[in-house]
Short mmCIF file of the C-alpha atoms (twelve columns), coordinates in Angstrom:
data_MODEL
# 
_entry.id   MODEL 
# 
loop_
_atom_site.group_PDB 
_atom_site.id 
_atom_site.type_symbol 
_atom_site.label_atom_id 
_atom_site.label_alt_id 
_atom_site.label_comp_id 
_atom_site.label_asym_id 
_atom_site.label_seq_id 
_atom_site.Cartn_x 
_atom_site.Cartn_y 
_atom_site.Cartn_z 
_atom_site.pdbx_PDB_model_num 
ATOM 1  C CA . MET A 1  7.967   -2.944  13.036  1 
ATOM 2  C CA . GLU A 2  7.370   -6.321  14.876  1 
ATOM 3  C CA . ASP A 3  7.714   -4.570  18.233  1 
ATOM 4  C CA . LEU A 4  5.082   -2.215  17.236  1 
ATOM 5  C CA . GLU A 5  2.887   -5.005  15.804  1 
ATOM 6  C CA . SER A 6  2.933   -6.715  19.180  1 
ATOM 7  C CA . GLU A 7  2.134   -3.630  21.201  1 
ATOM 8  C CA . LEU A 8  -0.633  -2.124  19.002  1 
ATOM 9  C CA . SER A 9  -3.714  -3.311  17.719  1 
ATOM 10 C CA . GLY A 10 -6.701  -2.244  15.393  1 
ATOM 11 C CA . LYS A 11 -6.817  1.015   13.455  1 
ATOM 12 C CA . PHE A 12 -4.102  2.648   15.479  1 
ATOM 13 C CA . GLN A 13 -1.820  -0.159  14.514  1 
ATOM 14 C CA . ASP A 14 -2.631  0.237   10.998  1 
ATOM 15 C CA . LEU A 15 -1.875  3.931   10.818  1 
ATOM 16 C CA . ILE A 16 1.455   3.545   12.836  1 
ATOM 17 C CA . LEU A 17 2.642   0.819   10.584  1 
ATOM 18 C CA . ALA A 18 1.652   2.729   7.575   1 
ATOM 19 C CA . LEU A 19 3.598   5.669   8.785   1 
ATOM 20 C CA . MET A 20 6.744   3.508   9.234   1 
ATOM 21 C CA . LEU A 21 6.673   2.501   5.465   1 
ATOM 22 C CA . PRO A 22 8.136   4.607   2.612   1 
ATOM 23 C CA . PRO A 23 5.113   6.054   0.674   1 
ATOM 24 C CA . GLY A 24 5.656   3.842   -2.399  1 
ATOM 25 C CA . ASP A 25 5.695   0.678   -0.393  1 
ATOM 26 C CA . TYR A 26 2.571   1.502   1.395   1 
ATOM 27 C CA . LEU A 27 0.829   2.509   -1.768  1 
ATOM 28 C CA . ALA A 28 1.839   -0.653  -3.460  1 
ATOM 29 C CA . LYS A 29 0.602   -2.582  -0.555  1 
ATOM 30 C CA . GLU A 30 -2.773  -0.804  -0.601  1 
ATOM 31 C CA . LEU A 31 -3.170  -1.452  -4.469  1 
ATOM 32 C CA . ASN A 32 -2.534  -4.952  -4.079  1 
ATOM 33 C CA . ARG A 33 -5.024  -5.335  -1.284  1 
ATOM 34 C CA . ALA A 34 -7.593  -3.291  -3.557  1 
ATOM 35 C CA . MET A 35 -6.965  -6.045  -6.332  1 
ATOM 36 C CA . GLU A 36 -6.954  -9.250  -4.403  1 
ATOM 37 C CA . GLY A 37 -9.669  -11.707 -4.028  1 
ATOM 38 C CA . MET A 38 -13.028 -11.490 -5.985  1 
ATOM 39 C CA . GLY A 39 -13.707 -8.226  -7.266  1 
ATOM 40 C CA . THR A 40 -11.747 -4.903  -7.244  1 
ATOM 41 C CA . ASP A 41 -11.882 -1.818  -5.179  1 
ATOM 42 C CA . GLU A 42 -12.077 0.653   -7.920  1 
ATOM 43 C CA . HIS A 43 -12.335 3.563   -5.733  1 
ATOM 44 C CA . THR A 44 -8.956  2.910   -4.150  1 
ATOM 45 C CA . LEU A 45 -7.259  2.365   -7.455  1 
ATOM 46 C CA . VAL A 46 -8.596  5.783   -8.726  1 
ATOM 47 C CA . GLU A 47 -7.722  7.383   -5.569  1 
ATOM 48 C CA . ILE A 48 -4.128  6.235   -5.534  1 
ATOM 49 C CA . LEU A 49 -3.343  6.352   -9.159  1 
ATOM 50 C CA . CYS A 50 -5.136  9.466   -10.412 1 
ATOM 51 C CA . THR A 51 -3.718  11.630  -7.642  1 
ATOM 52 C CA . LYS A 52 0.005   10.601  -8.308  1 
ATOM 53 C CA . ASN A 53 2.648   12.362  -10.674 1 
ATOM 54 C CA . ASN A 54 4.899   10.240  -12.761 1 
ATOM 55 C CA . ARG A 55 7.702   10.028  -10.262 1 
ATOM 56 C CA . GLU A 56 5.506   8.908   -7.651  1 
ATOM 57 C CA . ILE A 57 3.986   6.215   -9.755  1 
ATOM 58 C CA . LYS A 58 7.359   4.928   -10.814 1 
ATOM 59 C CA . ASP A 59 7.949   4.557   -7.056  1 
ATOM 60 C CA . ILE A 60 4.822   2.672   -6.666  1 
ATOM 61 C CA . VAL A 61 5.871   0.459   -9.556  1 
ATOM 62 C CA . ASP A 62 9.269   -0.120  -8.190  1 
ATOM 63 C CA . ALA A 63 7.891   -1.032  -4.835  1 
ATOM 64 C CA . TYR A 64 5.205   -3.331  -6.302  1 
ATOM 65 C CA . GLU A 65 7.777   -5.089  -8.336  1 
ATOM 66 C CA . LYS A 66 10.175  -5.362  -5.579  1 
ATOM 67 C CA . ARG A 67 7.564   -7.108  -3.299  1 
ATOM 68 C CA . LYS A 68 6.584   -9.318  -6.303  1 
ATOM 69 C CA . TYR A 69 3.033   -9.013  -5.750  1 
ATOM 70 C CA . SER A 70 1.117   -11.180 -8.482  1 
ATOM 71 C CA . LEU A 71 -2.046  -9.801  -10.222 1 
# 
């Protein structure tokens, strides 16, 4: 991952790094990004959470707790 970060940049770097993560980890990261700072990106929250089944949401929750994101 570090090698890719040093060799790539911009949106292409974001895409490649996202593809290297397990789906639950990537979505937990995106949920955290949508909730950090002032305001919330509700569109991202709805897009992620309303399109997943129970198993996928559990994977996201596990990844979120593993990374110990704070709300």
